[in-house]
N, C-alpha and C positions, 0 to 999 in steps of 0.2 A: 256643878250645875245645881240650881236651886229652883224650887217652885214658889216663886213670889214675884210680884210686879216690881221691877226696877227699871231705870232708864236703859233703853236698848243700845247696845254697842255694836258697831259695824265689825263684822268678822270676815269680810271678803278677802282682805289682804292676809289675815291669819290663816284662813282656810287654804289659800293658794300656797302660802309658805309651808304649811303642814303637809300639803300634797307633795311638794317637792321632797320633803323629808321621808315620806312614807316608804318610798322604794329603797331607802337606805337602812331601814330599821330591821332588826332581827325578827324572824317569823317563826311561829309554831302553828300547827294545824290541828284544831279540835276535831274530834270525830263527829261528822255530820250524822244526825239521827232522825229517824222519823219521830194508856188510859189508866190514868191512875185507878187503882182499885181501892175504893173507900175514900175517906176524907184525906185531905193533904196531911202529910206527916208533920209532927212537931219537930223542929230542927234546931240544934245547937250548932252555930257556926264555929268551926275550929280555926286555929291560926293565931299568929302573934297580933297583938294590939298596938297600933301606932301610939307612941308616947304622948303625942299632942292631943289625943282623944278624938280625932276627927275621922279615923278609919276603923271605928268599932263595929262589932256585929249589929248593934242597935242602929247605927247610922246607915249601915248597908241595908238593913231590913226596911228602914224608913225610905231610903231612896228607891228600892225596888217597888214598894207600895206606891210611892209618888209617881214613878214612871208609868205604872199600870193605870193609875187614875187619869193622868194627863193623856195617855194614849187613847183611853176610852173616850175622853172628852173630844179629842182631835177627830177621831174617826166617826163619832156621832155627828160632828159638824159636817164632815165631808159626805157621809152616806145618808144623813137625815133619818127619816122614820124607818128605813129599812135596816138600820144598823142594829146588830145584836152583839154585845160584848163577847169576847172569848170567855168561855165558861169558867175557867179556873187557871190560876198560876200556881204550879206545884213545885216546891223545892224537894230535892232528895239528896241522900248522903251515900247510898250504897248502890253498886251496880246491880241492876235488876229489880231495885226497889219499886220502880215505876215502869210500866210497859205501855207501848203504843201499838194498838191492834194486835196484841199478843206478843210483840217483840220487846224484850227487856231493853231499857235504855242504859247505855254505858256511862261511865264516869267521864269527867272533862267534857261536858256536853250541855247544850241548850237546844231545845227543839219545840216547834209547834206540831202537835199531833192532831191531824184532821179527824182521825177515827173517834176521838173523844172530845174534840174541840177544847184543848187545853195547851198551855205552855208549861214545859217542865225544864228544870235546870239543876245541875249539880251545884248545890249551894256552896260547898267548900271551894270548888274550882272558881265559881263566880266571885266569891268573897276574896279569894286570892288575887284575881284580876282587879277587883275594886281597890285592894290595897296597893298593888303594884302600879296600876295605870291611873286610877282616879274615878270619881263618881260619875263623870260624863260617860264613861264606858257602860255603866249600868243602864243609862237612858238609851244608849245605842243598842245594847243587847236586847232589852225588852222591846224597843221599837222595831228592831229587825224581826224578832219572832212574831210580834203582833202583826207586822206586815204580811207574814206568811198566812196568818189567820184571815187577813183581808183578801189576799189572793185566793184563798180557798172559797171565801164567800162570793167573790166575783167570778169564780169559775176559771181563773187564769191557770193555764197549764202550758208551760214552755217546753220546747223540744229538748233542750239541754238543761241540766241542773244549774250550770253557771248562769244561764239567762234568768232563771227563777231567783237565784241568790242575789245577783247584781241588781235586779229590780227591787228586791226587798231592801237592799242597802240604800237605794235611791229613795224608797218610800220612808225609810227610817230617817234619812237626811231631811226629807220634806217635813216629816212630823216634828223633828227638833227645830228646824229653821222656822217653820210657820208658827210654832208655839213661842219661840223667842220673839218673833215679830209681833205676835199678839201680847207679848209681855206676860204670858203665863209661865214661861221659863226664863231664867236669866243665865247668860253665858258669863262665867267668871274667869279670872286669870288662870291660864294654863289649860282651860277646857278644850281649846282647839288642838293643842299638843296631845292631850289625853285621848281625844278622838282619833288623831293620827296614829298614836301608839297602839290603840285598841284595834284599829282596822289592820295595821301591820301585823299584829299578833294573830289575827284570825285569817290572814291571807294564806293562799296555797303555797306549798313549797315550789321552788323554781322548776323542778322536773315534773310537776303534776300536769298531765295533758288537759287542755281546756275542755275537751269533749268528754272526759271521763265522768262516769256517774259519781256524784258527790263533789265535783269541782265547784269551788265558790268564787274563784278569781284571785289574781295576784294582789298583793298589798296595794299597789298603785291603782289597779282596776277597781278595787273595792272602795278606796277612798275617793276616786274620781266619781264613781256612781253616787256615793254618799254626798259629796260636795255638789254634784249636779242637783240633787234633790234639795239640799240645804239652800242653795242659792236661787233655784228656780221653781221650787215647790213641785207638786205632782205633775205639772206639765212636762217635766223632764223625764218622767218615769214610764212613759208609754202606756198609761192606763186609759 
């Protein structure tokens, strides 16, 4: 996925096909989490570098920054003069390096923290996902956490965690889909598959009760919510 104007390609068929794949893909569940102290840390991303040079730490950092810029542009369009950007996006490398409301954030995690109005993410975990899944996952990840920031600004408080999370998936889908239609983003070959793989990877385990605190939804539920937003914009997200 790239931030540049190119001819728009239709992805409805690809999205539908990827949705069918989502339920069959292996899943892992990241720890859901809920203020950084001081400035954002300087981070060196670790991990192997793809030999073709496209999955480098520099490319990852560029995509993270681009996804933040495009998300800010999108929500400024939607909310108008009332919009205030999320204050900070903070990478971290060690457990407890960043805290939210006094609670240290664990590894293998990305979260919006309402107490400090920032997004924080384990940079090595995110870079690993970027290498394994692709750059489209970066835009989904940032879009999902930014959606939590918008929920907080709009005062949205769902009864169950899963409702809050699936709405954020829908909002992330709307963000990406609308910006593709505006030609601010371009969907490239394999991006639909990357999004399907990414949503499968962050889906709940099959034995996770839907009503449990921290539940995010099954892989199929998460991709369905994302696809609803992608295809139908925010009208599908219950805002």
